[in-house]
C-alpha positions in Angstrom: 3.9 70.6 -35.3 4.0 72.0 -38.8 6.2 70.7 -41.2 6.8 70.5 -45.1 4.5 68.4 -47.0 7.2 66.3 -48.6 7.5 64.7 -44.9 4.3 63.0 -45.5 5.8 61.0 -49.1 8.7 59.2 -47.1 8.0 55.5 -46.2 7.5 54.9 -42.5 9.6 52.6 -40.7 7.4 50.1 -38.8 9.0 47.8 -36.0 7.3 44.9 -34.2 8.1 43.9 -30.7 7.0 41.3 -28.4 7.7 42.9 -25.5 5.7 46.3 -26.5 2.7 44.1 -27.2 3.0 42.2 -23.7 3.5 45.3 -22.1 0.6 47.0 -23.4 2.3 49.6 -25.2 -0.3 49.1 -28.0 -2.7 46.1 -29.3 -0.4 44.8 -31.8 3.1 45.4 -30.6 3.8 47.5 -34.0 5.5 50.8 -33.8 5.5 53.2 -36.7 8.4 55.6 -36.9 7.9 58.4 -39.4 10.5 60.9 -40.9 8.6 63.4 -38.9 9.2 61.7 -35.8 13.0 61.6 -36.6 13.0 65.2 -37.0 11.2 65.8 -33.9 13.9 63.8 -32.1 17.1 65.3 -34.0 15.4 68.9 -33.2 15.8 69.6 -37.1 15.9 68.1 -40.5 19.4 68.1 -42.6 21.1 66.2 -45.3 22.6 64.0 -42.5 19.4 63.3 -40.7 17.6 62.4 -44.0 20.7 60.5 -45.2 20.7 58.3 -42.0 16.6 57.7 -42.0 17.2 56.3 -45.7 20.2 54.3 -45.0 18.3 52.7 -42.0 15.4 52.4 -44.1 17.2 50.5 -46.9 19.1 48.7 -44.6 16.1 47.2 -43.1 14.6 46.3 -46.1 17.6 44.6 -47.3 18.0 42.3 -44.1 14.1 41.7 -43.5 12.4 40.6 -46.8 9.7 38.5 -45.0 6.3 39.1 -44.2 5.8 40.1 -40.2 5.2 36.9 -38.2 4.5 36.6 -34.2 8.1 37.0 -33.6 10.8 39.8 -33.4 10.9 40.8 -37.1 11.2 44.5 -38.6 9.6 45.3 -41.7 9.3 48.8 -43.6 5.8 49.7 -45.1 5.0 52.4 -47.5 2.3 54.7 -46.6 -0.9 54.4 -47.9 
C-alpha cells in the first residue's frame, strides 16, 4: 500500500503479550502497531484517527514508563 512518507516518522506502539508468545504468534510475544496499520484498519486517515492514535500512544507512555519484562506490559518505542 502506498501512503505518505510522514507515516514512517510516527512512533510505533509495541505491546507484549504472554499469550501471543505461548500460542506461537511470533517468537517473542511482541506486537508492533504502526500508524499505517491503524489507517488500514480505519480505512482512511483523518484528524480523528490521528488524534486517537496519538492519545493512545501518550496514554500508554504515561501509564507504563517501565522496561518490558517477562509479563504483561505495554510499551511505546521510537522507530529507529
